[in-house]
C-alpha positions in Angstrom: 1.4 158.5 90.0 0.2 155.8 92.5 -1.7 156.3 95.8 1.7 155.3 97.4 3.3 158.1 95.7 0.8 160.5 97.0 0.9 159.5 100.6 4.4 158.7 101.2 6.0 161.2 103.6 8.8 163.3 102.3 10.0 164.5 105.7 10.9 162.3 108.9 8.6 162.6 111.8 9.8 164.9 114.7 10.3 161.6 116.8 12.5 160.2 114.2 14.6 163.2 114.0 15.0 163.5 117.6 16.2 159.9 117.8 18.6 160.8 114.9 19.9 163.8 116.9 20.5 161.6 120.0 22.3 158.9 118.0 24.5 161.1 116.1 25.5 163.6 118.8 29.0 164.3 119.1 30.6 165.9 122.2 31.9 169.3 121.0 31.8 172.9 122.4 29.0 173.5 119.8 26.9 170.4 120.6 27.1 170.7 124.3 25.8 174.4 124.2 22.0 174.6 124.8 21.7 176.6 121.7 22.2 173.3 119.7 19.4 171.3 121.4 16.2 170.9 119.3 13.7 173.6 120.1 10.9 171.2 121.0 13.3 169.2 123.3 14.7 172.3 125.1 12.7 172.6 128.4 14.5 175.8 129.4 13.5 177.3 126.2 9.9 176.0 126.4 9.7 177.6 130.0 10.7 181.1 128.8 8.2 184.1 129.4 8.2 184.5 125.7 6.8 181.0 125.1 3.7 181.3 127.1 1.3 181.3 124.2 2.9 178.0 123.1 2.3 176.6 126.6 -1.2 177.8 126.4 -1.8 175.7 123.1 0.0 172.7 124.5 -2.2 172.6 127.5 -5.2 173.0 125.4 -4.3 170.4 123.0 -2.8 167.6 125.1 -6.0 166.7 127.0 -8.3 167.5 124.0 -6.3 164.9 121.8 -6.1 162.3 124.6 -9.8 162.7 125.5 -10.8 162.2 122.0 -8.5 159.3 121.4 -10.2 157.8 124.6 -13.6 158.1 123.0 -14.8 160.6 125.5 -17.9 162.3 123.9 -19.1 164.2 126.9 -18.9 164.6 130.7 -20.6 164.9 133.9 -18.5 167.5 135.9 -18.6 167.6 139.5 -17.3 170.4 141.6 -16.9 170.5 145.2 -14.7 171.0 148.4 -11.4 169.4 148.9 -12.0 169.5 152.6 -15.3 167.6 153.3 -14.3 164.2 154.8 -16.0 160.9 153.9 -18.5 159.9 156.6 -16.3 157.2 158.2 -13.6 159.9 158.7 -15.9 162.7 160.0 -15.7 161.7 163.7 -12.0 161.7 163.7 -12.1 165.3 162.5 -14.4 166.4 165.4 -12.1 164.6 167.8 -9.1 166.4 166.5 -10.4 169.9 167.3 -8.5 171.9 169.8 -10.8 174.8 170.6 -14.4 175.9 170.3 -13.8 177.5 166.9 -12.2 174.4 165.3 -14.8 172.1 166.9 -17.6 174.1 165.3 -15.9 174.0 161.9 -15.3 170.2 162.3 -18.9 169.6 163.2 -20.2 171.5 160.1 -17.9 169.7 158.0 -19.2 166.4 159.6 -22.7 167.5 158.7 -21.7 167.9 155.1 -20.0 164.4 155.0 -23.2 163.1 153.6 -22.4 164.8 150.4 -19.4 162.6 149.8 -21.6 159.6 149.8 -24.0 161.6 147.3 -21.1 162.4 145.0 -20.0 158.9 145.1 -23.5 157.7 144.2 -24.0 160.1 141.4 -20.6 159.1 139.9 -21.6 155.5 140.0 -25.2 156.2 138.6 -24.0 158.2 135.5 -21.2 155.6 134.9 -23.5 152.6 135.2 -25.9 154.3 132.6 -23.1 153.8 130.1 -24.7 156.1 127.5 -22.9 156.2 124.1 -23.6 158.4 121.0 -21.7 158.2 117.7 -19.4 155.7 119.2 -18.3 157.9 122.0 -19.1 157.5 125.9 -21.3 160.4 127.2 -21.7 161.5 130.9 -18.1 160.3 131.8 -17.3 161.5 135.3 -15.0 164.4 135.4 -13.6 166.0 138.7 -10.7 168.3 139.7 -8.8 165.0 140.5 -8.2 165.8 144.2 -9.4 164.7 147.5 -13.0 164.7 149.2 -15.9 165.6 146.9 -13.6 165.1 143.9 -12.2 161.8 145.1 -16.0 160.7 145.8 -16.9 161.4 142.1 -14.1 159.4 140.7 -14.8 156.7 143.2 -18.2 156.2 142.1 -17.2 155.6 138.5 -14.7 153.1 139.8 -17.6 151.4 141.8 -19.4 151.1 138.5 -16.0 149.8 136.8 -15.9 152.7 134.5 -13.1 155.2 133.7 -13.3 158.8 135.0 -11.4 162.0 134.4 -9.2 164.0 137.0 -8.1 167.6 136.0 -5.5 168.3 138.7 -3.7 171.7 138.9 -0.2 172.6 140.1 -0.3 174.2 143.5 2.5 175.4 145.9 1.5 172.8 148.4 1.5 169.0 147.7 -1.2 168.0 145.4 -1.6 164.6 143.8 -4.5 162.9 141.9 -6.7 160.7 144.0 -6.3 157.1 143.5 -9.7 156.5 141.8 -8.9 158.7 138.7 -8.2 156.6 135.5 -4.4 157.0 135.0 -4.7 157.5 131.3 -7.2 160.4 131.9 -5.3 162.0 134.7 -4.3 165.4 133.6 -2.3 168.2 135.2 -2.4 172.0 134.6 -0.4 174.8 135.1 -3.0 177.5 133.9 -6.3 177.7 135.8 -7.9 179.2 132.6 -7.0 176.1 130.5 -8.2 173.6 133.3 -11.4 175.5 133.5 -12.0 175.5 129.7 -11.6 171.7 129.7 -13.9 171.3 132.4 -16.7 172.7 130.3 -15.7 171.9 126.6 -17.4 168.4 126.9 -19.9 169.1 129.8 -23.3 168.0 129.5 -24.4 168.5 133.1 -22.5 170.0 136.1 -23.2 169.1 139.8 -21.8 171.7 142.2 -21.4 170.4 145.9 -20.6 172.6 148.8 -17.1 174.2 148.6 -14.9 177.2 148.9 -13.2 179.8 146.8 -12.4 177.2 144.0 -15.8 175.8 143.7 -17.3 179.3 143.8 -14.9 180.3 140.9 -15.9 177.4 138.8 -19.7 177.7 139.5 -19.9 181.4 138.9 -18.0 181.3 135.8 -20.2 178.6 134.4 -23.4 180.7 135.4 -21.8 183.7 133.5 -21.2 181.7 130.3 -24.7 180.4 130.3 -26.2 183.8 131.4 -24.5 185.7 128.7 -25.1 183.1 125.9 -21.6 182.0 125.4 -22.5 178.6 126.5 -25.7 176.5 125.7 -28.0 175.8 128.7 -27.4 172.7 130.5 -28.4 171.2 133.9 -26.6 173.0 136.9 -27.4 171.2 140.0 -26.5 172.6 143.5 -26.3 169.9 146.4 -27.3 171.2 149.7 -29.8 174.1 149.4 -29.2 175.2 153.2 -25.6 175.6 152.4 -26.0 177.6 149.3 -28.6 179.8 150.8 -26.5 180.4 154.0 -23.4 181.4 152.1 -24.9 183.4 149.0 -28.0 185.3 149.0 -29.2 184.6 145.4 -32.6 186.4 146.0 -30.8 189.5 147.2 -28.8 189.6 143.9 -32.2 189.7 141.9 -33.8 192.1 144.3 -30.9 194.5 144.0 -31.1 194.2 140.2 -27.7 193.1 139.5 -29.2 189.8 138.0 -32.4 189.2 136.6 -35.1 187.1 138.3 -35.1 184.6 135.6 -31.3 184.0 136.2 -32.4 182.1 139.3 -33.7 179.4 137.0 -30.3 178.7 135.7 -29.7 176.2 138.5 -31.7 173.9 140.7 -31.2 172.6 144.3 -31.2 168.9 145.3 -30.0 166.8 148.2 -29.5 163.4 146.7 -27.8 161.8 143.8 -31.2 160.4 142.5 -32.7 163.7 142.5 -29.8 165.1 140.4 -29.8 162.2 137.8 -33.7 162.6 137.5 -33.1 166.2 136.4 -30.4 165.2 133.9 -32.6 162.4 132.5 -35.5 164.9 132.1 -33.4 167.6 130.6 -32.1 165.2 127.9 -35.0 162.7 127.6 -32.9 159.8 128.8 -34.2 156.4 129.9 -31.6 154.4 131.7 -32.9 153.3 135.0 
């Protein structure tokens, strides 16, 4: 028996079989009925409630396989608001305010527009560093794929001429990837749980910018995973100490005994991209400028 005998396939691949079915299809009452459609090509069947476990598996496997094929070893994940404007558009937001309440909100968003630039700079710094290990790229920028802070993160990677990842989610209102996400690394999710898993499967550091419910959800889940030992410690960096202390009283949680005082050491505060990258470099012993 030769090696050829051992490795020859005994069955056609699924794609070949699908092509055969398409070429040989006859129009009869039997072939026209949905029951006759190959199961893996039958969207109505795949979208049935009973197929949810299969869809979970597909949503886990597709990004995992494509990221692996793209040589992505690890990521720098960047969470943050979809509403903070880039500085050049901040004044327009203020001018569009129609009453005192909306003006106050617009002014606060304008104050936070500086973090757009910091997110962009951090994306560029990490991408410029170009670290590789075992033939795979490390600290590849990964965002939620949307606008604002997410856009800034991907834009920074583009500034450096490097690829970046976008993990979008299907929402009832219009949602599209920002223009800076690398097309072949732009993914869309139905399940929040699988999206959040992919954020952290390759994460070697996480930068969290001011944000709302989505940012809080991702940030607190990350803290919980590290606090409970389900995930190894990694740099968790919060941009904007004043913002975070205004919206969350971390010290009060410790004083109330609902977390330990040492849990406050799970994250660090910074204001600039340079500060954030210095923390990451120190944590991993990196030296790349």
